[in-house]
Steps between C-alpha positions, in 0.01 A plus 500: 500500500732360234713222629739515203720230366645243730686295250874462504671817392620472145875496524738576222690187390842638582712182522677382184702187421808598699291617792303174504818296466644704786210385723590137426877540525467700819289228658690197370869569462708491808270495800388141478834341414697695761248419768439134411809368316640383832178327592508316165866397531437381856209284387644341181862610451632598152182367338347832613619618156267245334220582748510866397511405130195272534322771692583728211338259256190479724493879521511525120205264469314710754597820324336366178166479684545833673609678183197377304256590775663839564484583126130404493409682822737799525371645825685542828451222755688207342365154566209642697377678186538178301304303762227764505452464127503121487381373837228596744529802733556266796787323320638836387512615860689189604751544219544870567532442876772238438668726243504791739656282769755363253638847429480587870702189587754589233518851644577346841776286348668791323468749785661246732764435236576872489530503878741208497729644233491839672612334825786333308608837362476663843702216652783553252489875556520452876812288456662797332365765740423329832520824693245669278229241449330340807489120510120481496495628139654177374291269720252256342221666700527799262377295201131552579522875576697559178241298308221715643692815407530383139128424481420847640726670247346329197149545637561873502646486147222290347228703666628811327615366159333280239699216342663210679808408304840550653687796351692393190835610648432291809434192287800564277721543804375178646558309177848648465588375849384149416693512172820581692435218747445247224801620304716488813390145579564379145843670502584315822417171328726571203792258509347270758483137384157371409539227759549763770183677395315171494616428854355833615167399353491154661286352631264679261180378673620516859147509635360225280168530308311636799755774561498591132122547488512683831753743351271554201212577733702737717645694210215527251430843648835613359346496150176668606456849366394464140141473628531846658504646146145370454397662829582838347327418169268799520795740499702342215496636145406263215445218752432230244861524375681654794391266783605167340831642371582655841421177680731283292769768491512523879505119538777469240712761678448325832601157371803649323614622843388215727643189333860622446506672839403179680759310301790732598382503865509120515815455292721794606344627821628242747841390618651175365370201686191682629146437367255772404234307692687527833589864442141588420370321808734705719395833351203469261419869480855611437633220280507714182699775673740246654551329164562830321751595766682172432565569132497881495617582849339781709397673178284203404351483848400866479366455150257237625399715798431795271316281249299349789392836632402627149330173403298466816380861476394473135320169560329646806386800300366287217304266730358783707395670179334184359328405827349849534363481143336161568348636823372815326346298213326271752374798701346657192310175446403491870682169554710699749366793704433793268709728718815333355418650156557855627748677273737791549294808404770642271708205380238227472711241683309242711599660828288286732601171332870593525463580870304182581748282314794663677341451842449131431858459385626673816276288726631173347862628511463557875326164556717279275846668467652203315620509139472125438146483638391799294650340191318172565164669543553721195592209275210288620242775446636597157507138387134464602419827327676399176313168506177703492638723221554199276150372576343839421698513176364162393141600581533832319649331194224244479208733567611783277421485129870549435765459762555834683789730442750537221716198580404173336647228719600174336356177636206663677386390756785255562756769597285684757374165632860381547593828672194471728585146603866590566408805707243300699737212574777733608263701719365183662854376565599838643198498731581153622873570555446838664179465705536849647468650150177311437376598848553872438338477158202315653456768764496770233239307296290448811506871587406581142208262499358647821551856368331424166203309633448736796546839336575495129289234331184706446653819358751300294225294338299815425794667324579179318142464377509853358837446332395168350175648363695782331768275354347188339850365428531427873206257485658313210839482672332370816321230299155635589196480268225677694145430383217754526147360490235736360145364503295684233120519530436821310684552168436876520760540777736237358744753357550670838533162675754376247708819529518466882577125476770564243655763727511247785663235281864581413552504121638183338499302828163578659178342373138617496223240514153618399224292657134482391267290712179360354266516799243217514217524749398195704185451297555563133374382166712352220472823296617707796822300508581573138413870540716540815799335335463710184475818707818408685675431173379831356628695804835326473523558124414872534754533780773332298422731203532803729825366637657440158392846385683640804811300413455251785499123437351328806404138555130415522295249697123432491345283773156394615391529865195561713678760717734738315671618814591147607620432145722809505648380831560152359673626184716742701622223730541237229706729275696647794419855401704780652219754456125500444347803323124535541270759341226609738257781434257469790662613823175602665449164668664472841562203719553142399523532119617221264817697423584541867447126553734437205798700641627248760451201265709587196842501672633782285500878472167647395446824308144624449426757227199729507506722192241660270439341162757607246765599756859422393812463713689746279275774639638448852765770538424627850458217751374549853610249766338550840713343775368357822493183706795274585663469161376150423474587129837682464666229292210466256460878479872535420473238225190665359649850499822367348299332225309824431827696483636245251203549266470880508608839632303540823509709816399368842344692790529317831225627731447445869208651689544575869243626751474877535615478859816306413809666658780641283723208596252256346497697177878502489514123555239448232698710246815303579319170456345611172842616381640157581221332306560737206871425507440124504210471257500806276844668512513833317143476371292587800395761751374447851204676652380495863157652554323558833127453463193372686361325191738242351259401223437852386876585501589196288206564270599865440856400409368213282316761291842638399641153418475249215519193719473416870680204658343380827598213728216281618424517871529229758151393603610223735794282585668411169194635321503795256207671341360825372381615840316832496766740373555363148128472405427845636786655305389311187150643533631857513740490206512372144881475508631155412601303808745218547452306823781271610525208740836340573494125549502367853 
């Protein structure tokens, strides 16, 4: 049966500059400042204006790193995608897991903010119509149910429709409301003496240095949202230009709203003789509405309530959208359960990821129905995440031949290093000042670690090995220089050996080391020594000539030893080889052979080639991969198949042989397992085949006759021991088809 393609569906890039900017504006503008301005004023007084401005500077530094990475890697998934390209799969999981939680925590904050502003609105309505609206509608206990209702609504919307930006009219309406509030506050200040305004802003640092930094930590989340544009990178047109421009446009719009709004709240939003600090401590969630009511009357109060509802909804939508894209990208890489990658059959939206994200938001809303706590957790997690983004940007810039993306940052790497240090210090301070935020983040990381190590590590590493083999740029960005050792004893099969070794070594970063061992017997004459060395040099020279003719430029090493197998083991360990490629023509011997004794000693992956003289890798178009055992070679097989895909157009047949008496349920399970392997190791280029037969050897041999290459995993012959066993030699005797036998380290 044909398993078909299992790669991510190719989606049309439907989001332009305004749509991408809408994602950022929808996430940034309004929700954070309305929910957390009171918390900031309560912690530091009027200097909250400066705290937001400095957070804006830090956000701009972070946006530089994000924009460059997003332009270089324009796929959906945001910082998880960046980490996957530059770090290991384990580190990528940690970054993605934290990034998913960051957007979930932001979703909790904004859904609770929506619930609070809705309760404010219902309370005012009940004052006007007490006989119509019951009192429980305006009770604080309704915040959580209303938050859950908002999450449910946007879950339904995002499951059915691609694109995560808030509608343009919604954003324009929100910005118009803030413009009226700012204009009204400035109008109220017209004619007031400067000394009076100065009195309203004194004491400027009412909470001292500690309160000021605490306010920065609490409110950094208010400028989060530009990163969500990167999370939708795979759906944005002309990402190299659009993503950076949209990020800075959304940040600029947010700062143009935040700084003057905070100023008018502090200067014109309180009664003479009262301090903004005291007012905010009495009513932190509603301070913006109270202040607007002071200088614009009931109209201003209602403006803030309306702006709050719209802002919280748009920010909730944007974070739910981004979190679902991160989860879907991780699921496709098997760093989250693959079930989360399930898409809507007609619309292509990541249905399962949207649902899972929404359920987690709802669970946290019901467990922690507190806006300030949600804000503290969100800010802490995003600060930690942005610290990692700066670090990834520095690594990518140094490892790439030219710094990634279209932006050319000045003072590299000083700027991202400064941003990284600032984010880390602020995150550490936030964790120390709000231990509950650090505690919740630690719990999430602990759950993630257990989930990854217990269920996800093996399939994630297999998929990662395949992806890295097919994209050599990943090895360079990760700073890896894998070395393939290829001992050559017979120059007549050197060309085939070099082609396989070159496929295993990623271009430009991988290395191939040809080894020729001059074998000296225990009792030899002086002339024998010269002859053995000259023969080794001749083999090496002929092999290098064959390599250069094939366009491959390996390294070469000639050594002298009494036992060639021990020498191969020594060189492999000393040079820290990732892979050992051995040519072996005689598979008739069974039992304790020198090659089998070599396998546990080299400490690296081993690939054994049995091929007729003159065979070339370019002839391998149809590849047969029999599957059996416990999957100990999955990672090496994925890397090998990925390397073969990179070097030619090939088709894979995954074959599993079951006993004739196997029940239908066993055949169904086998097909599903083969389909999973095909999806992970050979997406879109393979078919799976389950055959019921009494003779495994004969079945594999008959299918090998129709193939150009057979890939077999070596069998376990004992605890931590692998060897040829009986199956491989017997198949080799019955077919002339080239065979690659693989043994994963360990």
